ROSEBA-294448 format. One record per residue: residue number from 1; residue in three letters; x, y, z of N, C-alpha, C in turn. Coordinates in pm, whole numbers. Last residue first. Example, Ala and Ser with C-alpha at 12.3 -4.5 7.8 and 13.67 -1.06 7.14 Angstrom:
% ROSEBA-294448
+-----+------+--------+---------+--------+---------+----------+--------+--------+---------+--------+
! seq ! type ! n_east ! n_north !   n_up ! ca_east ! ca_north !  ca_up ! c_east ! c_north !   c_up !
+-----+------+--------+---------+--------+---------+----------+--------+--------+---------+--------+
!   2 !  SER !   1285 !    -225 !    708 !    1367 !     -106 !    714 !   1290 !       3 !    787 !
!   1 !  ALA !   1319 !    -569 !    780 !    1230 !     -450 !    780 !   1320 !    -330 !    780 !
+-----+------+--------+---------+--------+---------+----------+--------+--------+---------+--------+
***
This chain:
% ROSEBA-294448
+-----+------+--------+---------+--------+---------+----------+--------+--------+---------+--------+
! seq ! type ! n_east ! n_north !   n_up ! ca_east ! ca_north !  ca_up ! c_east ! c_north !   c_up !
+-----+------+--------+---------+--------+---------+----------+--------+--------+---------+--------+
! 217 !  PRO !  12172 !   12934 !  -3922 !   12314 !    12904 !  -3893 !  12401 !   13026 !  -3915 !
! 216 !  THR !  11873 !   13018 !  -3759 !   11957 !    13043 !  -3877 !  12102 !   13019 !  -3843 !
! 215 !  THR !  11738 !   13000 !  -3527 !   11757 !    12874 !  -3601 !  11842 !   12892 !  -3725 !
! 214 !  ASN !  11720 !   13257 !  -3436 !   11791 !    13161 !  -3353 !  11818 !   13030 !  -3425 !
! 213 !  GLU !  11560 !   13374 !  -3631 !   11697 !    13423 !  -3613 !  11781 !   13322 !  -3535 !
! 212 !  LYS !  11319 !   13247 !  -3591 !   11390 !    13224 !  -3717 !  11537 !   13264 !  -3704 !
! 211 !  SER !  11261 !   13354 !  -3341 !   11270 !    13210 !  -3357 !  11348 !   13175 !  -3484 !
! 210 !  LYS !  11244 !   13625 !  -3393 !   11351 !    13577 !  -3305 !  11370 !   13426 !  -3321 !
! 209 !  TYR !  11015 !   13625 !  -3562 !   11143 !    13678 !  -3608 !  11258 !   13622 !  -3526 !
! 208 !  ILE !  10822 !   13527 !  -3387 !   10853 !    13453 !  -3510 !  10990 !   13495 !  -3563 !
! 207 !  ARG !  10827 !   13733 !  -3199 !   10866 !    13598 !  -3158 !  10899 !   13511 !  -3279 !
! 206 !  PHE !  10726 !   13943 !  -3351 !   10864 !    13950 !  -3301 !  10914 !   13813 !  -3260 !
! 205 !  SER !  10463 !   13856 !  -3391 !   10552 !    13874 !  -3506 !  10698 !   13876 !  -3463 !
! 204 !  TYR !  10370 !   13863 !  -3125 !   10371 !    13737 !  -3201 !  10467 !   13745 !  -3319 !
! 203 !  ILE !  10385 !   14135 !  -3070 !   10467 !    14041 !  -2993 !  10480 !   13909 !  -3067 !
! 202 !  ILE !  10194 !   14219 !  -3258 !   10332 !    14271 !  -3263 !  10426 !   14178 !  -3190 !
! 201 !  PRO !   9960 !   14091 !  -3174 !   10020 !    14055 !  -3303 !  10164 !   14105 !  -3318 !
! 200 !  ALA !   9927 !   14224 !  -2912 !    9954 !    14080 !  -2924 !  10013 !   14041 !  -3060 !
! 199 !  VAL !   9859 !   14496 !  -2955 !    9991 !    14460 !  -2903 !  10024 !   14313 !  -2929 !
! 198 !  THR !   9596 !   14491 !  -3058 !    9701 !    14571 !  -3123 !   9839 !   14522 !  -3083 !
! 197 !  ILE !   9441 !   14342 !  -2895 !    9449 !    14299 !  -3035 !   9551 !   14380 !  -3115 !
! 196 !  LEU !   9481 !   14488 !  -2649 !    9520 !    14348 !  -2664 !   9539 !   14310 !  -2810 !
! 195 !  THR !   9371 !   14740 !  -2702 !    9512 !    14728 !  -2665 !   9562 !   14586 !  -2688 !
! 194 !  THR !   9105 !   14664 !  -2746 !    9182 !    14728 !  -2853 !   9331 !   14718 !  -2827 !
! 193 !  THR !   9040 !   14569 !  -2492 !    9040 !    14477 !  -2605 !   9120 !   14534 !  -2722 !
! 192 !  CYS !   9056 !   14806 !  -2340 !    9140 !    14691 !  -2307 !   9152 !   14594 !  -2424 !
! 191 !  LEU !   8862 !   14968 !  -2470 !    9001 !    15012 !  -2460 !   9094 !   14893 !  -2434 !
! 190 !  LEU !   8628 !   14813 !  -2434 !    8674 !    14849 !  -2568 !   8822 !   14886 !  -2566 !
! 189 !  PHE !   8609 !   14813 !  -2157 !    8630 !    14686 !  -2227 !   8682 !   14710 !  -2368 !
! 188 !  ILE !   8557 !   15082 !  -2121 !    8679 !    15026 !  -2063 !   8713 !   14894 !  -2133 !
! 187 !  HIS !   8311 !   15096 !  -2250 !    8423 !    15175 !  -2303 !   8557 !   15125 !  -2247 !
! 186 !  SER !   8160 !   14934 !  -2085 !    8178 !    14894 !  -2225 !   8293 !   14970 !  -2289 !
! 185 !  THR !   8150 !   15073 !  -1846 !    8229 !    14951 !  -1851 !   8253 !   14905 !  -1995 !
! 184 !  GLU !   7987 !   15291 !  -1917 !    8122 !    15317 !  -1866 !   8210 !   15192 !  -1870 !
! 183 !  PRO !   7742 !   15167 !  -2010 !    7829 !    15243 !  -2098 !   7972 !   15260 !  -2047 !
! 182 !  GLN !   7693 !   14823 !  -1906 !    7675 !    14965 !  -1884 !   7776 !   15043 !  -1968 !
! 181 !  ALA !   7630 !   14552 !  -2143 !    7698 !    14619 !  -2033 !   7657 !   14765 !  -2019 !
! 180 !  ILE !   7518 !   14437 !  -2366 !    7466 !    14397 !  -2236 !   7522 !   14477 !  -2119 !
! 179 !  LEU !   7639 !   14534 !  -2592 !    7494 !    14515 !  -2596 !   7434 !   14488 !  -2457 !
! 178 !  SER !   7906 !   14523 !  -2538 !    7844 !    14656 !  -2545 !   7692 !   14646 !  -2547 !
! 177 !  TYR !   7957 !   14250 !  -2561 !    7969 !    14315 !  -2430 !   7896 !   14450 !  -2429 !
! 176 !  ILE !   7919 !   14211 !  -2839 !    7834 !    14142 !  -2741 !   7836 !   14213 !  -2606 !
! 175 !  ILE !   8124 !   14382 !  -2944 !    7982 !    14398 !  -2981 !   7891 !   14337 !  -2876 !
! 174 !  ILE !   8355 !   14272 !  -2829 !    8318 !    14411 !  -2802 !   8171 !   14435 !  -2832 !
! 173 !  SER !   8352 !   14016 !  -2944 !    8342 !    14031 !  -2798 !   8300 !   14172 !  -2760 !
! 172 !  ILE !   8390 !   14079 !  -3212 !    8264 !    14017 !  -3171 !   8243 !   14031 !  -3021 !
! 171 !  GLY !   8654 !   14181 !  -3194 !    8543 !    14264 !  -3242 !   8408 !   14210 !  -3199 !
! 170 !  GLY !   8796 !   13956 !  -3104 !    8793 !    14079 !  -3024 !   8676 !   14168 !  -3064 !
! 169 !  MET !   8761 !   13778 !  -3316 !    8707 !    13744 !  -3185 !   8696 !   13868 !  -3096 !
! 168 !  LEU !   8892 !   13933 !  -3516 !    8754 !    13886 !  -3535 !   8689 !   13854 !  -3400 !
! 167 !  TRP !   9146 !   13969 !  -3408 !    9061 !    14087 !  -3434 !   8915 !   14046 !  -3451 !
! 166 !  LEU !   9230 !   13699 !  -3400 !    9224 !    13779 !  -3278 !   9132 !   13899 !  -3295 !
! 165 !  LYS !   9227 !   13621 !  -3666 !    9142 !    13550 !  -3570 !   9122 !   13634 !  -3444 !
! 164 !  GLY !   9417 !   13810 !  -3762 !    9282 !    13803 !  -3817 !   9185 !   13735 !  -3721 !
! 163 !  ALA !   9652 !   13750 !  -3627 !    9582 !    13875 !  -3596 !   9439 !   13873 !  -3648 !
! 162 !  PHE !   9720 !   13504 !  -3752 !    9697 !    13512 !  -3607 !   9614 !   13635 !  -3571 !
! 161 !  ARG !   9748 !   13594 !  -4014 !    9657 !    13483 !  -3986 !   9620 !   13484 !  -3837 !
! 160 !  HIS !   9941 !   13787 !  -3980 !    9807 !    13830 !  -4019 !   9704 !   13717 !  -4002 !
! 159 !  THR !  10161 !   13626 !  -3909 !   10114 !    13731 !  -3818 !   9971 !   13772 !  -3852 !
! 158 !  LEU !  10193 !   13463 !  -4135 !   10162 !    13403 !  -4006 !  10104 !   13506 !  -3909 !
! 157 !  LYS !  10250 !   13660 !  -4336 !   10140 !    13564 !  -4351 !  10097 !   13507 !  -4216 !
! 156 !  TRP !  10477 !   13794 !  -4234 !   10353 !    13867 !  -4265 !  10233 !   13771 !  -4267 !
! 155 !  ASN !  10657 !   13581 !  -4227 !   10619 !    13648 !  -4102 !  10489 !   13725 !  -4121 !
! 154 !  ASN !  10676 !   13533 !  -4499 !   10624 !    13428 !  -4412 !  10578 !   13487 !  -4279 !
! 153 !  GLU !  10793 !   13766 !  -4590 !   10659 !    13733 !  -4638 !  10595 !   13625 !  -4550 !
! 152 !  SER !  10968 !   13997 !  -4403 !   10952 !    13854 !  -4432 !  10809 !   13825 !  -4473 !
! 151 !  ASN !  10965 !   14263 !  -4356 !   11093 !    14205 !  -4396 !  11082 !   14059 !  -4436 !
! 150 !  LEU !  10719 !   14328 !  -4264 !   10758 !    14385 !  -4393 !  10887 !   14322 !  -4445 !
! 149 !  THR !  10720 !   14202 !  -4017 !   10627 !    14155 !  -4120 !  10668 !   14205 !  -4258 !
! 148 !  TRP !  10922 !   14343 !  -3885 !   10936 !    14198 !  -3902 !  10839 !   14144 !  -4006 !
! 147 !  PRO !  10844 !   14621 !  -3876 !   10967 !    14575 !  -3944 !  10971 !   14426 !  -3976 !
! 146 !  ILE !  10490 !   14639 !  -3957 !   10601 !    14654 !  -3862 !  10725 !   14593 !  -3927 !
! 145 !  ARG !  10188 !   14667 !  -4029 !   10310 !    14707 !  -4099 !  10418 !   14740 !  -3997 !
! 144 !  ILE !   9923 !   14499 !  -4065 !   10017 !    14516 !  -3954 !  10154 !   14541 !  -4013 !
! 143 !  GLY !   9725 !   14685 !  -4308 !    9764 !    14567 !  -4232 !   9858 !   14601 !  -4119 !
! 142 !  ILE !   9826 !   14890 !  -4572 !    9713 !    14826 !  -4505 !   9761 !   14701 !  -4434 !
! 141 !  PHE !  10078 !   14991 !  -4668 !    9965 !    15080 !  -4638 !   9856 !   15017 !  -4552 !
! 140 !  TYR !  10277 !   14837 !  -4781 !   10319 !    14942 !  -4688 !  10203 !   15026 !  -4637 !
! 139 !  ASN !  10231 !   14476 !  -4790 !   10229 !    14609 !  -4848 !  10263 !   14711 !  -4740 !
! 138 !  PRO !  10157 !   14139 !  -4850 !   10251 !    14234 !  -4789 !  10251 !   14368 !  -4863 !
! 137 !  LYS !   9799 !   14094 !  -4885 !    9935 !    14072 !  -4932 !  10029 !   14173 !  -4865 !
! 136 !  LEU !   9531 !   13964 !  -4698 !    9615 !    14079 !  -4731 !   9753 !   14035 !  -4777 !
! 135 !  THR !   9385 !   13755 !  -4606 !    9392 !    13771 !  -4752 !   9484 !   13885 !  -4794 !
! 134 !  SER !   9377 !   13769 !  -4334 !    9451 !    13656 !  -4392 !   9465 !   13668 !  -4544 !
! 133 !  PHE !   9208 !   13994 !  -4289 !    9352 !    13999 !  -4265 !   9430 !   13889 !  -4336 !
! 132 !  PHE !   8936 !   13991 !  -4307 !    9010 !    14009 !  -4432 !   9161 !   13999 !  -4414 !
! 131 !  ASN !   8846 !   13965 !  -4051 !    8801 !    13866 !  -4147 !   8879 !   13872 !  -4278 !
! 130 !  GLY !   8942 !   14196 !  -3933 !    9005 !    14069 !  -3902 !   8968 !   13960 !  -4001 !
! 129 !  SER !   8756 !   14381 !  -4035 !    8897 !    14390 !  -4073 !   8968 !   14257 !  -4049 !
! 128 !  VAL !   8525 !   14294 !  -3901 !    8530 !    14292 !  -4048 !   8675 !   14296 !  -4095 !
! 127 !  ALA !   8602 !   14337 !  -3632 !    8563 !    14204 !  -3679 !   8573 !   14192 !  -3831 !
! 126 !  PHE !   8653 !   14615 !  -3625 !    8758 !    14519 !  -3592 !   8726 !   14381 !  -3649 !
! 125 !  LEU !   8397 !   14713 !  -3692 !    8513 !    14746 !  -3775 !   8626 !   14647 !  -3751 !
! 124 !  THR !   8250 !   14619 !  -3475 !    8218 !    14570 !  -3610 !   8334 !   14596 !  -3705 !
! 123 !  GLY !   8367 !   14775 !  -3275 !    8379 !    14629 !  -3271 !   8350 !   14566 !  -3406 !
! 122 !  ILE !   8273 !   15022 !  -3361 !    8418 !    14997 !  -3361 !   8444 !   14847 !  -3357 !
! 121 !  LEU !   8000 !   14986 !  -3318 !    8048 !    15013 !  -3454 !   8199 !   14986 !  -3465 !
! 120 !  ILE !   8002 !   14946 !  -3040 !    7947 !    14842 !  -3128 !   7999 !   14861 !  -3271 !
! 119 !  PRO !   8107 !   15190 !  -2943 !    8183 !    15065 !  -2928 !   8134 !   14953 !  -3018 !
! 118 !  ILE !   7877 !   15348 !  -3032 !    8011 !    15368 !  -3090 !   8100 !   15246 !  -3067 !
! 117 !  LEU !   7666 !   15259 !  -2870 !    7662 !    15234 !  -3014 !   7799 !   15253 !  -3079 !
! 116 !  ASN !   7665 !   15328 !  -2606 !    7719 !    15196 !  -2640 !   7726 !   15170 !  -2790 !
! 115 !  PRO !   7541 !   15581 !  -2589 !    7686 !    15568 !  -2569 !   7745 !   15434 !  -2607 !
! 114 !  SER !   7339 !   15744 !  -2788 !    7340 !    15611 !  -2729 !   7486 !   15571 !  -2711 !
! 113 !  LEU !   7263 !   16084 !  -2743 !    7361 !    15984 !  -2786 !   7338 !   15853 !  -2712 !
! 112 !  LYS !   7118 !   16381 !  -2858 !    7101 !    16261 !  -2777 !   7194 !   16153 !  -2832 !
! 111 !  GLN !   7059 !   16580 !  -3033 !    7118 !    16616 !  -2904 !   7100 !   16501 !  -2805 !
! 110 !  GLU !   6983 !   16534 !  -3287 !    6885 !    16499 !  -3185 !   6930 !   16541 !  -3045 !
! 109 !  LYS !   7219 !   16623 !  -3415 !    7089 !    16679 !  -3450 !   6987 !   16656 !  -3338 !
! 108 !  SER !   7413 !   16462 !  -3303 !    7423 !    16607 !  -3286 !   7289 !   16674 !  -3316 !
! 107 !  ALA !   7324 !   16214 !  -3394 !    7331 !    16239 !  -3250 !   7339 !   16389 !  -3221 !
! 106 !  HIS !   7360 !   16245 !  -3669 !    7225 !    16230 !  -3615 !   7221 !   16259 !  -3465 !
! 105 !  ILE !   7640 !   16259 !  -3681 !    7559 !    16371 !  -3729 !   7418 !   16365 !  -3670 !
! 104 !  ILE !   7707 !   16005 !  -3578 !    7755 !    16127 !  -3512 !   7669 !   16247 !  -3551 !
! 103 !  PHE !   7582 !   15836 !  -3767 !    7547 !    15828 !  -3625 !   7587 !   15956 !  -3551 !
! 102 !  LEU !   7716 !   15900 !  -4002 !    7571 !    15923 !  -3991 !   7526 !   15924 !  -3846 !
! 101 !  ALA !   7973 !   15809 !  -3932 !    7950 !    15950 !  -3962 !   7802 !   15986 !  -3949 !
! 100 !  LEU !   7922 !   15535 !  -3906 !    7971 !    15610 !  -3791 !   7948 !   15759 !  -3811 !
!  99 !  LEU !   7848 !   15474 !  -4169 !    7752 !    15456 !  -4061 !   7792 !   15536 !  -3938 !
!  98 !  SER !   8095 !   15526 !  -4292 !    7978 !    15606 !  -4329 !   7870 !   15596 !  -4222 !
!  97 !  MET !   8250 !   15327 !  -4180 !    8285 !    15466 !  -4153 !   8169 !   15559 !  -4188 !
!  96 !  ILE !   8123 !   15105 !  -4293 !    8122 !    15122 !  -4147 !   8154 !   15266 !  -4111 !
!  95 !  PHE !   8182 !   15153 !  -4565 !    8043 !    15145 !  -4519 !   8033 !   15167 !  -4368 !
!  94 !  THR !   8458 !   15131 !  -4569 !    8396 !    15260 !  -4601 !   8252 !   15264 !  -4553 !
!  93 !  ILE !   8481 !   14857 !  -4513 !    8536 !    14956 !  -4418 !   8475 !   15094 !  -4443 !
!  92 !  ALA !   8346 !   14743 !  -4738 !    8307 !    14712 !  -4600 !   8354 !   14819 !  -4502 !
!  91 !  PHE !   8483 !   14844 !  -4964 !    8340 !    14871 !  -4945 !   8301 !   14852 !  -4799 !
!  90 !  LYS !   8740 !   14740 !  -4920 !    8719 !    14885 !  -4934 !   8573 !   14921 !  -4908 !
!  89 !  LEU !   8688 !   14467 !  -4926 !    8739 !    14529 !  -4803 !   8715 !   14679 !  -4805 !
!  88 !  LYS !   8609 !   14438 !  -5191 !    8515 !    14405 !  -5084 !   8557 !   14469 !  -4953 !
!  87 !  THR !   8849 !   14511 !  -5319 !    8724 !    14585 !  -5347 !   8622 !   14562 !  -5237 !
!  86 !  LEU !   9019 !   14313 !  -5230 !    9045 !    14451 !  -5189 !   8921 !   14536 !  -5211 !
!  85 !  LYS !   8903 !   14096 !  -5361 !    8911 !    14097 !  -5215 !   8935 !   14238 !  -5162 !
!  84 !  ASP !   8939 !   14143 !  -5632 !    8804 !    14153 !  -5576 !   8805 !   14159 !  -5424 !
!  83 !  GLY !   9279 !   14217 !  -5610 !    9159 !    14220 !  -5694 !   9030 !   14239 !  -5618 !
!  82 !  MET !   9532 !   14183 !  -5520 !    9424 !    14129 !  -5436 !   9291 !   14130 !  -5509 !
!  81 !  ASN !   9709 !   14315 !  -5680 !    9692 !    14172 !  -5705 !   9582 !   14109 !  -5620 !
!  80 !  GLN !   9719 !   14565 !  -5570 !    9647 !    14549 !  -5696 !   9619 !   14402 !  -5725 !
!  79 !  LEU !   9886 !   14517 !  -5354 !    9745 !    14545 !  -5331 !   9662 !   14527 !  -5457 !
!  78 !  ARG !  10139 !   14492 !  -5467 !   10075 !    14375 !  -5408 !   9926 !   14396 !  -5389 !
!  77 !  LYS !  10312 !   14675 !  -5582 !   10185 !    14648 !  -5650 !  10115 !   14523 !  -5596 !
!  76 !  LYS !  10535 !   14771 !  -5462 !   10541 !    14632 !  -5509 !  10412 !   14587 !  -5576 !
!  75 !  PRO !  10463 !   15037 !  -5398 !   10582 !    15009 !  -5480 !  10583 !   14868 !  -5539 !
!  74 !  ASP !  10153 !   15181 !  -5423 !   10220 !    15067 !  -5361 !  10338 !   15026 !  -5448 !
!  73 !  ILE !  10005 !   15367 !  -5551 !   10140 !    15409 !  -5510 !  10215 !   15298 !  -5437 !
!  72 !  VAL !   9771 !   15227 !  -5604 !    9840 !    15294 !  -5714 !   9984 !   15326 !  -5677 !
!  71 !  PRO !   9671 !   15134 !  -5363 !    9717 !    15037 !  -5463 !   9798 !   15100 !  -5575 !
!  70 !  ALA !   9618 !   15396 !  -5231 !    9720 !    15302 !  -5184 !   9763 !   15200 !  -5290 !
!  69 !  ILE !   9396 !   15528 !  -5343 !    9531 !    15573 !  -5376 !   9636 !   15467 !  -5342 !
!  68 !  LEU !   9169 !   15398 !  -5244 !    9181 !    15426 !  -5387 !   9326 !   15454 !  -5427 !
!  67 !  PHE !   9196 !   15387 !  -4973 !    9185 !    15260 !  -5045 !   9202 !   15279 !  -5195 !
!  66 !  ILE !   9196 !   15665 !  -4930 !    9313 !    15585 !  -4893 !   9312 !   15452 !  -4969 !
!  65 !  LEU !   8940 !   15734 !  -5014 !    9056 !    15786 !  -5087 !   9182 !   15706 !  -5056 !
!  64 !  TYR !   8783 !   15608 !  -4817 !    8771 !    15569 !  -4957 !   8894 !   15612 !  -5037 !
!  63 !  THR !   8863 !   15754 !  -4590 !    8882 !    15608 !  -4596 !   8880 !   15560 !  -4741 !
!  62 !  LEU !   8771 !   16009 !  -4660 !    8915 !    15986 !  -4642 !   8947 !   15836 !  -4650 !
!  61 !  LEU !   8489 !   15956 !  -4666 !    8562 !    16004 !  -4784 !   8711 !   15977 !  -4773 !
!  60 !  PRO !   8411 !   15859 !  -4403 !    8398 !    15777 !  -4525 !   8483 !   15823 !  -4643 !
!  59 !  LEU !   8580 !   16069 !  -4225 !    8545 !    15929 !  -4204 !   8526 !   15854 !  -4337 !
!  58 !  LEU !   8633 !   16329 !  -4303 !    8736 !    16257 !  -4228 !   8705 !   16109 !  -4208 !
!  57 !  PHE !   8398 !   16410 !  -4438 !    8527 !    16415 !  -4505 !   8630 !   16324 !  -4436 !
!  56 !  PRO !   8190 !   16387 !  -4255 !    8188 !    16304 !  -4377 !   8322 !   16301 !  -4449 !
!  55 !  ILE !   8300 !   16576 !  -4053 !    8274 !    16435 !  -4025 !   8268 !   16349 !  -4152 !
!  54 !  TRP !   8319 !   16843 !  -4119 !    8441 !    16762 !  -4121 !   8413 !   16612 !  -4112 !
!  53 !  LEU !   8072 !   16949 !  -4077 !    8116 !    16934 !  -4216 !   8240 !   16847 !  -4227 !
!  52 !  LEU !   8039 !   16991 !  -3809 !    7989 !    16864 !  -3865 !   8034 !   16841 !  -4009 !
!  51 !  THR !   8117 !   17250 !  -3768 !    8209 !    17143 !  -3729 !   8168 !   17010 !  -3791 !
!  50 !  ALA !   7903 !   17408 !  -3816 !    7997 !    17389 !  -3927 !   8099 !   17280 !  -3897 !
!  49 !  LYS !   7780 !   17445 !  -3575 !    7733 !    17334 !  -3658 !   7824 !   17308 !  -3778 !
!  48 !  LYS !   8013 !   17502 !  -3308 !    7932 !    17551 !  -3419 !   7896 !   17434 !  -3511 !
!  47 !  ASN !   7977 !   17305 !  -3004 !    8055 !    17375 !  -3105 !   7960 !   17424 !  -3214 !
!  46 !  TYR !   8005 !   17167 !  -2671 !    7929 !    17224 !  -2783 !   8024 !   17291 !  -2881 !
!  45 !  GLY !   8011 !   16906 !  -2430 !    8083 !    16994 !  -2521 !   7997 !   17039 !  -2637 !
!  44 !  ASP !   7875 !   16716 !  -2292 !    7972 !    16795 !  -2216 !   8059 !   16883 !  -2307 !
!  43 !  ILE !   7580 !   16531 !  -2262 !    7653 !    16630 !  -2340 !   7750 !   16706 !  -2250 !
!  42 !  LYS !   7591 !   16190 !  -2167 !    7551 !    16326 !  -2135 !   7640 !   16425 !  -2209 !
!  41 !  GLY !   7668 !   15928 !  -2190 !    7583 !    15982 !  -2295 !   7533 !   16123 !  -2267 !
!  40 !  TYR !   7849 !   15845 !  -2010 !    7710 !    15814 !  -1978 !   7613 !   15868 !  -2084 !
!  39 !  LEU !   8092 !   15938 !  -2089 !    8069 !    15794 !  -2098 !   7924 !   15754 !  -2072 !
!  38 !  ASP !   7994 !   16250 !  -2255 !    8072 !    16171 !  -2161 !   8035 !   16023 !  -2174 !
!  37 !  TRP !   8022 !   16396 !  -2584 !    7944 !    16337 !  -2476 !   8036 !   16262 !  -2381 !
!  36 !  HIS !   8029 !   16663 !  -2819 !    8102 !    16571 !  -2731 !   8011 !   16525 !  -2618 !
!  35 !  THR !   7879 !   16839 !  -2956 !    7982 !    16767 !  -3032 !   8061 !   16669 !  -2946 !
!  34 !  PRO !   7568 !   17002 !  -2993 !    7656 !    16919 !  -2909 !   7754 !   16840 !  -2996 !
!  33 !  ILE !   7571 !   17321 !  -3169 !    7526 !    17183 !  -3152 !   7617 !   17108 !  -3055 !
!  32 !  THR !   7456 !   17629 !  -3276 !    7544 !    17560 !  -3183 !   7488 !   17422 !  -3153 !
!  31 !  ASP !   7258 !   17684 !  -3460 !    7393 !    17731 !  -3488 !   7497 !   17664 !  -3397 !
!  30 !  PRO !   7052 !   17390 !  -3516 !    7082 !    17518 !  -3451 !   7226 !   17558 !  -3480 !
!  29 !  LEU !   6929 !   17249 !  -3821 !    7026 !    17245 !  -3712 !   7042 !   17383 !  -3649 !
!  28 !  ALA !   6777 !   17282 !  -4041 !    6706 !    17254 !  -3916 !   6800 !   17251 !  -3796 !
!  27 !  ASN !   6954 !   17308 !  -4248 !    6877 !    17427 !  -4208 !   6801 !   17407 !  -4077 !
!  26 !  TRP !   7054 !   17035 !  -4262 !    7138 !    17150 !  -4231 !   7059 !   17269 !  -4178 !
!  25 !  ILE !   6936 !   16800 !  -4338 !    6902 !    16851 !  -4205 !   6970 !   16983 !  -4172 !
!  24 !  ILE !   7037 !   16758 !  -4597 !    6893 !    16758 !  -4574 !   6857 !   16826 !  -4442 !
!  23 !  GLY !   7315 !   16757 !  -4562 !    7253 !    16861 !  -4645 !   7104 !   16872 !  -4620 !
!  22 !  LEU !   7346 !   16527 !  -4410 !    7381 !    16657 !  -4351 !   7319 !   16771 !  -4430 !
!  21 !  TYR !   7268 !   16340 !  -4603 !    7192 !    16354 !  -4479 !   7219 !   16489 !  -4413 !
!  20 !  LEU !   7471 !   16376 !  -4793 !    7331 !    16398 !  -4828 !   7246 !   16421 !  -4703 !
!  19 !  PHE !   7699 !   16306 !  -4644 !    7690 !    16438 !  -4706 !   7544 !   16472 !  -4736 !
!  18 !  PRO !   7642 !   16037 !  -4579 !    7650 !    16139 !  -4473 !   7642 !   16281 !  -4527 !
!  17 !  LEU !   7633 !   15926 !  -4855 !    7519 !    15924 !  -4764 !   7528 !   16027 !  -4651 !
!  16 !  MET !   7866 !   15913 !  -5007 !    7784 !    16033 !  -5017 !   7669 !   16039 !  -4915 !
!  15 !  VAL !   7972 !   15659 !  -4962 !    8049 !    15778 !  -4922 !   7959 !   15901 !  -4914 !
!  14 !  VAL !   7773 !   15503 !  -5085 !    7798 !    15490 !  -4941 !   7873 !   15613 !  -4888 !
!  13 !  ILE !   7816 !   15579 !  -5347 !    7686 !    15607 !  -5284 !   7700 !   15603 !  -5133 !
!  12 !  LEU !   8068 !   15474 !  -5383 !    8051 !    15619 !  -5389 !   7917 !   15661 !  -5328 !
!  11 !  VAL !   8017 !   15203 !  -5377 !    8092 !    15260 !  -5266 !   8083 !   15413 !  -5265 !
!  10 !  PRO !   7862 !   15179 !  -5620 !    7809 !    15138 !  -5489 !   7883 !   15203 !  -5372 !
!   9 !  ILE !   8045 !   15288 !  -5825 !    7919 !    15354 !  -5789 !   7865 !   15310 !  -5653 !
!   8 !  GLU !   8266 !   15159 !  -5919 !    8282 !    15234 !  -5794 !   8152 !   15296 !  -5746 !
!   7 !  SER !   8206 !   15056 !  -6162 !    8224 !    14960 !  -6053 !   8236 !   15030 !  -5917 !
!   6 !  LYS !   8196 !   15298 !  -6307 !    8077 !    15214 !  -6296 !   8088 !   15117 !  -6178 !
!   5 !  LEU !   8459 !   15396 !  -6302 !    8352 !    15468 !  -6233 !   8230 !   15379 !  -6210 !
!   4 !  ASN !   8753 !   15262 !  -6257 !    8630 !    15226 !  -6327 !   8512 !   15286 !  -6251 !
!   3 !  TYR !   9081 !   15341 !  -6299 !    8963 !    15376 !  -6221 !   8839 !   15348 !  -6305 !
!   2 !  LYS !   9330 !   15089 !  -6338 !    9248 !    15196 !  -6392 !   9123 !   15217 !  -6306 !
!   1 !  MET !   9640 !   15023 !  -6214 !    9498 !    14993 !  -6191 !   9414 !   15112 !  -6237 !
+-----+------+--------+---------+--------+---------+----------+--------+--------+---------+--------+
***
């Protein structure tokens, strides 16, 4: 898969947004900034402003690089065969990570955090990812990569179809709940929902494996 700079411009702009914003506000930032908040949005940790430099690198840039490198080193080249679907997924996930980076940087600048916004962004990430799950081809980098899905294309297909619906509904539920609930309960709901949508597909995949194993002569 050749790198086409022209087609990558939209996602590169998205990647650069947190870097640009941080560069614009850098001189206005105090040497020590808030870097951690409790469940109620109250500051409970400070650090040097240089800490913010890691945020654009670890969120949008790293996400973009993973999507860029994974199809190239995928042994079976399944990701390359996804074509436009992988491009859309790359843009969507990178965009959400860029928004999260912008939110963190802005919160540190304003020394004020809306505690329910992070669950909303994470819920959006789950919902968007779930929407693409059914289109993912078996690979070693993206998706539910467990022994039973990697060993069977049918198991992969069924598991990701199930997980896609679960992640979509889970993500939407997190967004709605976070809009109406108190911060401390929205974070608990986020944790419980994340556990459910992570564990349930694994159990589902194992049950498919055992079912096939029991019917094999």
